[in-house]
N, C-alpha and C positions, 0 to 999 in steps of 0.2 A: 504494500500500500504506500502511496505517496504521502509525504508529510504535509499536513494542512498548513497553509500560509495564513498570516494575519489578515484580517478582513479590513476593507477600506471602502468607504462610500464615495459616490461621485454624483454631482448634479450637472446636468447638461442643458443648455438652452440655445436655440438657434432660430434665426429668421431667414426665410427663403423668399426671394423675389424671382419668379420665373416668367419668362415670356416665351411662349411656344408658337412656332410658325410652321406652316405646311404650304409649300408652293414656292415659286410658281412651277407649273408643269410644262415641260418642253416636249413637243412632238415633232418628229421629222421622219421622212420617208427615205428609205434606201432601197436600191435594187441592183442586183447583179444579173438579172434576166428580165423577161417581160412581166414578171409578177412583182409589184411593189411590196415592200415590207415596212411596217410602221414600228418605230422604237419610241418609247415614252420614258422620260426621266422626271421624277418627282423629287423636289428638294425639301428636306425637313430639318428641324433643329430646334434648339432652345438656348436662351441666354439665362443663366441662373447666377444669382449673387447670394452668398451665404455668410452670415455672421454667427459665430458661436463662442460660447463661454464655458470653460471647464473649471470646476471648483477644486480640482486636484490634477496633478500631473498624470498623464494617461499613456497607455500602450497603444500605438497605432501608427501606420505609415503616413506618408504625404503630409509631413509637418502636423501630425495628429488630426488631420482633416478626416481620416478614416479611423474612428474610435472603436477599440475593442473593449477595454475595461480599465479601471484606474491602476496606476502603479502601486505595488504593494507597500505597506508601511515600512519605512526605513529611517533609522535615527542616526544622528551624528554623535560625536563624542560627548556632547552636553545633553543628550536625550531629546533634542529638537527633531520633530518630524520633517524630513527633507522634502518629501514629495507632496506635502500639504501646502501647495502653492498654486493659486488659481492662474489661469491663462485665458487669453482672448485672441481671436484671429478672424479674418474674413477672406473670402476667395471667390473666384469665378471659375473654379476648376471643373465644374460640371457643365460648362458651356459646350454644346454638342452640335455638330453639323453632320447631316447624312444625305445620301442620294440613293434613290431606288430606281432601277432600270428594268423595264419589262420589254419583251420582244414578242414577235409572233410565235405560234406553237412550234415546238420541236418534239418529235416522237409523240405527237398528240398530247403533249403536256405544255403548260404555261411556264416559260422560263422567267426567272427573276434574279437580278443581282442586287445586292445591298452592301453599301459601304458607309460606315459611321465612325466618326472620330471625336475625341475630346482632348483636353490638355492636362489630364490628370497625370500623365507620365507612367512610367513603370513602377509598380508597387512591389518593392523589395523590403518589407518592414523589418525582417529579422536578419538582414545582412548589414544593418546600420547604413543603408543606402537610401537616399532620398532623391528621386528624379521627377520632380513635379514641374508644371508649366512646360511640358514637352508634349508634342503631338503624339497621340496614342490611337491605334486602331482598336475600336471596340468590336464592331461587326465587320466582316469582310467575307461574304459567302455568295454562292450560287445555289439556286434551288429549282427543281422541276416539280410541278404539281399537276396531277391528273384529275379528271372530272369525278373519279370515284374516291376523292379525298386521300389518295396515296401521294406522298411527297418524298423526295430525296434532296438532302441538303449536304453540301460539302464546302468547307471553309471554316472560318472562326466565328463563333457566336457564343451565347451564354451556355453554361453547363446545364444539362436537362434538369438537375435537382434544384435549379434556381426557379423553375416553374413559370418562367416568363411566357411560354407558349400556351398556357392555360390561364393567364392573368392571375397567377397565384402569389403575387409579390405582396409582402407587407407594405402598408402605406406610410411607413415611417419617413420622417424628413431627414434624419441623420444619414450621412453618407455611408455608414456601415450597413444600412439596409437590414439591420437585425443581427449581424454577426457579432460574436461567434455563436449565437443561438440559432439564427436562421442562416441559410446559405445566401451570401451577398452576391453582387455582380462579379461573376468569375467567367472570363472569356477564354475559351480554349478551342484549338483546332479540332475539328471532328468530321466524321462522316455519319450522317443520321438518316434513318428511314422511319417515317411516321405514317400510320394508318388511322384515320379518324372515322368514328361512327357518330350517331346522333348524341349519345350519352356516354361515350367511352372513346379511348384512344390507346393505341399500342405503339411504342417507340423503341427502337434499338439504335445504339450509337457506339462507334469506335472513337475514343477520345485520346488526344495527346496533350502535351503541356507546352506553354510558351512563356508567359509571365507569372502565372500562378503555379507554384512549384512545390515539390515534396522535400522534406528535410532529410538529412542523412549525414554520414561521416564526413563528407566534403562540403556540408552546408546545404542551403536550399538550391536545388538543381533539378533539371529534367532528365539527368543521366539515369536515375534509378528506374524511372518508368520506361525509358528507351531500352534499358537492359532487362526488362521484365520484372521490375521491382526486386532487383538484386542490389542491396546496399553497397557491396564491395565485390571487386573482381579478384582481389589478391589480399591475403592476410598480412598482418604486421610481421610475420615470419617468412614472407616472400613465397607463400604457397597459394596456388590458385584456389579461390573461394567458390563454393557451389551453392551455398544456402540462399534462398529467396524468401520473399514474404508474400503471402496471399491475404488480401483484405476484402471485406464485404461491407457494404453500406446499404441502408434501405430508408425510404421515406414514405410516409402515409400522409395524404393531404385531403382536406375536405373544404368546400366552400358552400355557404348558404346565402342566398339573396332573397330577402323579403323586403321589397322596396319601401323606404329608401335605405334599409340597413343591409350592409354586406359584412359577413363574418368569414374570415379565413383562418384555418388552423392546420398545423402540421406537427408531426412527431418524427424525429430523425434518430436512427441508430447508425453511428459512424465509426469506422475503423480507418485510421491513417488518412483522414480527409483534410490535411493541412493545405492542399491545393485549393480547397473550397473554403478556406479561412474558418474552419471549425476547430474546436479544441481537440486534443488527442494527438496521436502519432503512433510511434512504435518504439520498442526497446529490445534489449538482449535478454534471453532467458537462460542461455548456456554458452560457455566458452570452452572449447577443447584445449587443454593445457599444452598439448604437443604441437598442434598446427595453428592455433589461434582462430580456427574456424568457429563461427558464431551462429547460433540459432536465434531467430527473431520472433517476437510476439507483439500483437497489436495492443495499443492502449485504446480502450473503447469509451465512447461518449454517447450519452442519451440526452437529447434535447427536445423541448416541446414549446410551442408558442401559439398564441391566438391574437388576431388583429381584427378590430371591429371599427367600421366606418359608417357614418351617417351621410350618405351622398346627397348633399344639397349645395346651394351657393356658398353658405357658410358650413363647412364640413368638419365636425368634430370627430375624433377617433382616439383609439388607444391600442398600444402594443404591450403585451405581457408575455414574458418567456423565461425559461430556465434551462441551463445546460449543466449536466452532471457528469463528472469524470467517474466512470465505474471501473477503471483500472484494467488490469490484464487478467488472463485466465491462468497464468502460471507465475511462480515467483520470478522476480526480475533482478537484473544486475544493472545498477545505475552508473557505476564508474569502474574503470580498470586501469592498470598501469601499462602504457604502451611500451612493449619490450624493445622497440627500436630506438625510442627517444628517452625512456625512463620517466616520462611525464604522465600525469593523470589524464585519462581520456573519458569524456562524457559519452554515455551510451544511451541516453534518453533523447529521442528526436521528436520534434513536433512543436506545437504552439502552447507555451505556458502550461506544461504538464504538472507543475507544482500547484495548480489551482484545483480545488475540490469541486466548486460549483460557481456559476455566475447567474445572478437573478437580475432582471431588468423590467422596469415599469416606465412606459413612455406615453403620456397623454399629449395630444396635439390638436391643432385646429388649422384648417385651410380656409382661405377666402378667395373664391374664384370670381374674377371680373373679366368677362370675355376671354381674351387670350392671355391675360395676366393672372398669376396666382401668388398670393401672399400666404406665408405659413409661419407658425411658431410651434415649438415643441420643447417640453421639459422632460429630460431623461434622468432616471435614477438607476444607476448600475452598481451592483455590489458584488464583489468577488471574495470568496473564501479561499 
């Protein structure tokens, strides 16, 4: 079992001003034979300004614009709490520009290409790297959709567990979108096949990693997934490593719409979902003393959240959620001595695995005026 950390509370307040635009639409005809073809381009986007105040130092990338939870209690030599310092900031990082292109049918399907960018930059929160105010591709994909509601998508878009395709997103204002309790915006290259019916849908996807990464012996990297979740190729005793890690995650989601109330809720069981900005990861359960070959075990997390909105011109709402670290199924080894350097080596990989649980309550209000939206949110997040 992991040692419980000291608990610390956080108050969060933000104001969003969003201007959403759609258009203009450009249409032009192209022809390589006697049959003209029409191509349509639709421009979309939003300008968003955010002001936020934190009552405590926080853990999060992009200059703390993406907030996970408060920093743990830490005292100086005089027993003063170091992280008990408020901060304030503002940004335009969620300003988004997109273009959607459709063309005539191909293979009796409707083709569509979508490209969307923002200036959030690469999110590398746990490598002590901040790359904000840089152009970032969010969506960049091609899709084919048939009349029987079968579609194929290839390119970069949100992780299926984000639930964007069924409008299952929490309505929170905070840029974390509910993380580390709910799955936030995670954009990953994928090949996806979806079949929809009137009241159900079936999806299968092959997913790789680009900027949302898995932790391991060399830090956050896509190397482990490219190698079939093999944390190492060679041991510290220069012997080829063979052990891999198998991880399973599941999500159950429900939405109820009784106008004007919309309620969304989800429960997530996650193993090694650091690339989805959830708690947990993996660690070592056994080390062979002769070869330094290691066996790995997942650190499991169970989270649940509910989000309620009253969809009117003035739209109140609330997000409530909890994420619980339920540990490993075997005894674990947290550190070892690297035989090649003689230094202590950390064997626990993932996001803040010294946390027992995170609880969040976040009431909010939106005010919609035509294409303008004003919003305010108060967030209370507590980590044990």
